C-alpha positions in Angstrom: -14.9 -8.2 -26.5 -17.0 -6.1 -28.9 -15.8 -2.7 -29.9 -18.8 -0.4 -29.6 -17.2 2.7 -31.0 -13.9 4.5 -31.5 -12.7 7.9 -30.4 -10.4 9.6 -32.9 -8.3 12.5 -31.8 -5.2 14.5 -32.8 -2.2 13.4 -30.8 1.6 13.7 -30.5 3.6 10.5 -30.4 7.0 10.3 -28.7 9.4 7.7 -27.3 11.3 7.7 -24.0 14.2 5.3 -23.8 14.1 2.3 -26.1 10.7 0.8 -25.4 8.5 3.5 -23.8 5.9 4.9 -26.2 4.0 8.0 -25.1 1.1 10.1 -26.4 0.0 13.6 -25.6 -3.5 14.8 -26.6 -6.6 16.7 -25.5 -9.9 15.1 -25.0 -13.3 15.9 -23.5 -13.1 15.3 -19.8 -16.3 13.3 -19.8 -14.8 10.9 -22.3 -11.9 9.8 -20.0 -14.1 7.4 -18.0 -15.4 6.0 -21.3 -11.9 4.9 -22.4 -10.3 4.3 -19.0 -11.1 2.1 -16.0 -10.4 3.2 -12.5 -8.5 0.2 -11.2 -9.1 0.3 -7.4 -6.8 -1.7 -5.3 -8.2 -5.1 -4.2 -7.3 -8.8 -4.0 -8.8 -11.6 -6.0 -9.9 -15.0 -4.6 -6.3 -16.2 -4.6 -5.3 -13.1 -2.5 -3.3 -11.6 -5.5 -3.2 -7.9 -5.5 -5.1 -6.3 -8.4 -5.2 -2.6 -9.3 -3.5 0.3 -7.7 -6.0 3.1 -7.1 -7.3 4.5 -3.9 -11.1 4.5 -3.3 -13.2 7.4 -4.5 -13.1 10.3 -2.1 -16.7 11.7 -2.4 -16.1 15.1 -0.8 -13.0 15.7 -3.0 -14.9 14.8 -6.1 -17.8 17.0 -5.2 -15.5 19.9 -4.6 -14.0 19.5 -8.1 -17.5 19.2 -9.6 -18.6 22.4 -7.9 -15.6 24.2 -9.3 -16.2 22.8 -12.8 -19.8 23.9 -12.7 -18.8 27.6 -12.2 -18.6 28.0 -15.9 -15.4 29.5 -17.4 -12.8 27.4 -15.6 -9.1 26.6 -16.2 -8.2 22.9 -16.0 -4.6 22.5 -17.2 -3.8 19.5 -15.0 -3.0 16.5 -17.2 -4.6 13.1 -16.6 -2.1 10.2 -16.8 -3.3 7.0 -18.4 -1.7 3.6 -19.0 -2.9 2.2 -22.4 -2.7 -1.2 -24.0 -1.1 -1.5 -27.4 -4.6 -1.8 -28.9 -4.7 1.9 -29.6 -3.8 2.8 -33.2 -1.7 5.8 -34.2 -1.4 7.0 -37.7 1.2 9.7 -38.4 0.2 12.7 -40.4 1.7 13.0 -43.8 4.0 15.8 -44.9 7.5 17.1 -44.4 8.9 17.5 -41.0 10.2 21.0 -40.2 14.0 21.0 -40.1 14.5 24.3 -38.3 13.2 23.2 -34.8 14.0 20.2 -32.6 11.5 17.5 -33.3 10.9 15.0 -30.6 7.4 13.9 -31.6 5.2 13.0 -34.5 1.8 14.4 -35.0 -1.0 12.2 -36.1 -4.4 10.6 -35.3 -4.9 8.3 -32.3 -7.8 5.9 -32.5 -9.0 4.7 -29.1 -11.5 1.9 -28.9 -14.3 2.2 -26.4 -15.2 -1.0 -24.5 -17.4 -1.9 -21.6 -16.6 -1.3 -17.9 -13.8 -3.6 -16.8 -12.7 -4.2 -20.3 -11.4 -0.8 -21.3 -8.0 -0.3 -22.9 -6.8 2.3 -20.5 -6.4 2.7 -16.7 -6.1 6.0 -14.8 -2.7 6.2 -13.2 -3.1 9.8 -11.9 -6.3 11.8 -11.9 -8.9 9.4 -10.6 -10.9 12.0 -8.7 -10.6 14.6 -11.4 -11.8 12.1 -14.1 -14.8 11.2 -11.9 -15.6 14.9 -11.4 -15.3 15.6 -15.1 -17.8 12.9 -15.9 -20.3 14.4 -13.4 -19.9 18.1 -14.4 -22.7 19.9 -16.1 -20.4 20.9 -19.0 -19.5 17.7 -20.6 -17.4 19.4 -23.3 -14.6 20.7 -21.0 -11.3 19.8 -22.8 -8.5 18.4 -20.7 -4.9 17.4 -21.4 -3.9 13.7 -21.2 -0.5 12.0 -21.2 -0.7 8.3 -21.9 2.0 5.6 -21.9 1.6 2.3 -23.6 1.9 -0.7 -21.3 -0.3 -3.5 -20.3 2.3 -4.5 -17.6 0.6 -4.0 -14.2 3.9 -3.8 -12.4 4.9 -0.8 -14.5 1.6 0.8 -13.9 1.9 0.4 -10.2 5.4 1.8 -10.3 4.3 4.9 -12.1 1.3 5.3 -9.7 3.6 5.2 -6.7 6.1 7.6 -8.2 3.5 10.1 -9.5 1.8 10.2 -6.1 4.9 10.1 -4.0 4.8 13.8 -3.2 1.0 14.0 -2.9 -1.1 13.1 0.1 -1.4 9.5 -1.0 -2.5 7.3 1.9 0.7 5.7 3.4 -1.1 2.4 4.0 -2.0 2.2 0.3 1.7 2.8 -0.7 2.8 0.2 1.9 0.5 -2.5 0.4 1.5 -1.7 -3.2 5.3 -1.7 -2.6 5.8 -5.5 -2.2 4.0 -5.9 -5.6 6.4 -3.6 -7.3 9.6 -5.1 -8.5 11.2 -1.9 -9.8 14.8 -1.1 -8.6 14.2 2.5 -9.4 12.1 3.3 -6.3 13.5 6.1 -4.1 15.4 4.8 -1.0 12.7 6.0 1.4 10.1 3.8 -0.4 12.5 0.8 -0.8 13.1 0.5 2.9 9.3 0.3 3.5 9.0 -2.6 1.1 10.2 -5.5 3.3 8.1 -4.7 6.4 5.0 -4.4 4.2 5.8 -7.7 2.4 6.2 -9.5 5.7 3.0 -8.0 7.0 1.2 -9.2 3.9 2.6 -12.7 4.3 1.5 -12.9 7.9 -2.0 -11.9 6.8 -2.3 -14.4 4.0 -0.6 -17.4 5.5 -3.3 -19.8 6.8 -0.8 -21.1 9.4 0.0 -17.6 10.7 -1.5 -16.3 13.9 -2.4 -13.1 12.0 -4.2 -14.9 9.2 -6.8 -12.5 7.9 -6.7 -10.4 11.1 -4.7 -7.5 9.6 -6.6 -4.6 7.9 -5.2 -3.7 4.5 -6.6 -1.1 2.0 -7.5 -3.8 -0.5 -9.7 -5.7 2.0 -13.4 -6.0 1.4 -15.7 -4.7 4.1 -16.8 -8.2 4.9 -13.5 -9.3 6.2 -13.0 -9.8 9.9 -9.7 -8.0 10.1 -9.2 -6.1 13.3 -5.5 -5.1 13.5 -4.3 -2.1 11.5 -1.5 -3.0 9.1 0.4 0.1 10.3 0.9 -1.4 13.7 2.4 -4.6 12.3 4.5 -2.7 9.8 5.8 -0.4 12.6 6.6 -3.4 14.8 8.7 -4.9 12.0 10.4 -1.6 11.1 11.4 -1.1 14.7 13.1 -4.4 14.9 14.8 -3.9 11.5 15.9 -0.4 12.5 17.3 -1.2 16.0 20.9 -2.5 16.4 19.5 -4.9 19.0 16.5 -5.9 16.8 16.2 -9.6 16.1 15.4 -9.0 12.4 18.4 -6.7 11.9 20.8 -9.5 11.4 18.8 -10.7 8.3 18.9 -7.4 6.4 20.7 -7.1 3.1 24.5 -6.5 3.5 26.5 -5.6 0.5 25.7 -8.0 -2.3 23.9 -10.4 0.1 20.1 -10.0 -0.2 17.8 -9.7 2.8 16.8 -13.1 4.2 13.0 -12.7 4.3 12.4 -16.3 5.0 14.3 -16.1 8.3 12.6 -12.9 9.2 9.2 -14.4 8.6 10.0 -17.5 10.5 10.9 -15.5 13.6 7.8 -13.3 13.4 5.5 -16.3 12.9 7.1 -18.3 15.8 7.0 -15.4 18.2 3.5 -14.3 17.5 2.2 -17.9 17.5 3.7 -18.1 21.0 2.0 -14.9 22.0 -1.4 -16.2 20.7 -0.9 -19.4 22.8 0.1 -17.6 26.0 -2.7 -15.0 25.8 -5.5 -17.0 24.1 -8.3 -15.0 25.7 -6.9 -11.7 24.4 -6.1 -12.9 20.9 -8.3 -12.1 18.0 -10.5 -9.6 19.8 -11.4 -6.1 18.7 -8.8 -3.6 20.0 -11.5 -2.0 22.0 -11.8 -5.3 23.9 -8.1 -6.3 23.9 -5.1 -4.0 24.1 -3.0 -6.9 22.8 -4.6 -6.4 19.4 -4.3 -2.6 19.7 -1.5 -0.7 18.0 0.1 0.0 21.3 0.1 -3.7 22.2 1.5 -4.9 18.9 4.4 -2.4 18.9 5.2 -2.9 22.6 5.2 -6.7 22.2 7.6 -6.2 19.3 10.1 -4.6 21.6 9.7 -7.6 24.0 10.3 -9.9 21.0 13.7 -8.3 20.4 14.6 -8.6 24.1 13.6 -12.2 24.3 15.5 -13.2 21.2 18.5 -11.4 22.5 18.7 -14.3 25.0 17.8 -17.0 22.6 19.3 -18.4 19.4 16.8 -17.2 16.9 17.4 -20.0 14.4 16.9 -22.7 17.0 14.0 -21.2 19.0 10.7 -23.0 18.6 7.3 -21.9 19.7 7.5 -23.8 23.1 10.8 -22.1 23.9 9.4 -18.6 23.2 6.2 -19.5 25.2 8.4 -20.2 28.3 9.9 -16.7 28.0 6.5 -15.0 27.6 5.2 -16.8 30.7 7.6 -14.5 32.6 5.3 -11.5 31.8 1.9 -13.2 31.6 0.7 -12.4 35.1 1.8 -8.8 34.7 -0.2 -8.1 31.5 -3.7 -6.6 31.6 -4.8 -6.9 28.0 -8.6 -7.2 28.6 -9.2 -6.2 32.2 -7.6 -4.9 35.4 -5.0 -2.2 36.0 -1.4 -2.0 34.9 0.0 -1.8 38.4 3.3 -0.1 37.7 1.7 2.4 35.2 -1.4 3.1 37.4 -3.8 3.0 34.4 -6.6 0.7 33.5 -6.3 -1.8 30.7 -8.3 0.2 28.3 -6.7 3.5 29.1 -3.6 2.6 27.0 -3.8 4.7 23.8 -2.0 4.7 20.5 0.3 7.6 21.3 4.1 7.7 21.4 4.0 8.3 25.1 1.7 5.4 26.0 3.5 3.0 23.7 6.8 3.9 25.3 5.4 3.4 28.8 3.9 0.1 27.9 7.1 -1.1 26.3 9.1 -0.2 29.4 6.5 -1.9 31.6 6.8 -5.1 29.7 10.6 -5.0 29.7 10.7 -4.4 33.4 8.3 -7.3 34.0 10.4 -9.6 31.8 13.6 -8.6 33.7 12.0 -9.3 37.0 10.6 -12.6 35.8 14.1 -13.9 35.1 15.1 -13.4 38.8 
């Protein structure tokens, strides 16, 4: 890695806690993308999650550029960066004032400028603003920056989630990032979303899973053949975990006993493998061609899963056992053609609305009950 140049600026250096070093400084907005990479969320060839940023939103960026090009603009919003320890801070000489509270040292911060993908900083908050600043006519607009020192990707993801928690950050992106974040400091409403998302990711990455590479995730490349929205799978899992009668509920954490993700995953994999075997002609198709792959179908079959396992011993039920239970509703289902007789609607008229999902759930449960007679 060859250092092409160095940006030197005045900065304040402070510490939070024992190990967290922070810098505050002003810099030309156009220089941010010179020192910081925009680490968009993606997965490598080993399916390991890399990065943490949402994709560029062109209309949003254009709107900011238009504002910046008006001329005399106010831009007080700080950009938040994560920097590696490669930056060099030299404290200014001189006596510290003893009259005021002093939480920081003033000095010079030297930031090396490297090539794209090798930069020493990542944008944790302010991706769109940074892109807009780099495209503005006035390249000398000065903006505030807060930077913390860490090359720990887990900490960067944690800060990204916490910073964007109250903003319109895509829920699906948060869901995918949560399993990769090991922090115990996450708010409760985020923590409870972690297990469903982790199980969803496991189903998508496991080559022996019926969902292998079928679930759409924000990190997916456009070339992937994914067809099922991750929201549908996550909601299906959340519903089972949240229901007193849900099969996954019994494996949640209790007191000091951690959640049993292995048992949860085993049940999900067994049930949906049985679904794939019982409905082979409807499995793996685009939701427009199969309502089994549709959000309504996934969530509704999740409720049937809970009902089936209420009759079975979850730990002892293999795929063949579950298949026998699903055969009770097979002739009733109209996933790719025909009309749902008791609902009076065509197969492709089922929509992803609370009303339609509830109606489909009730239809499947009635059929299952009748199939046991």
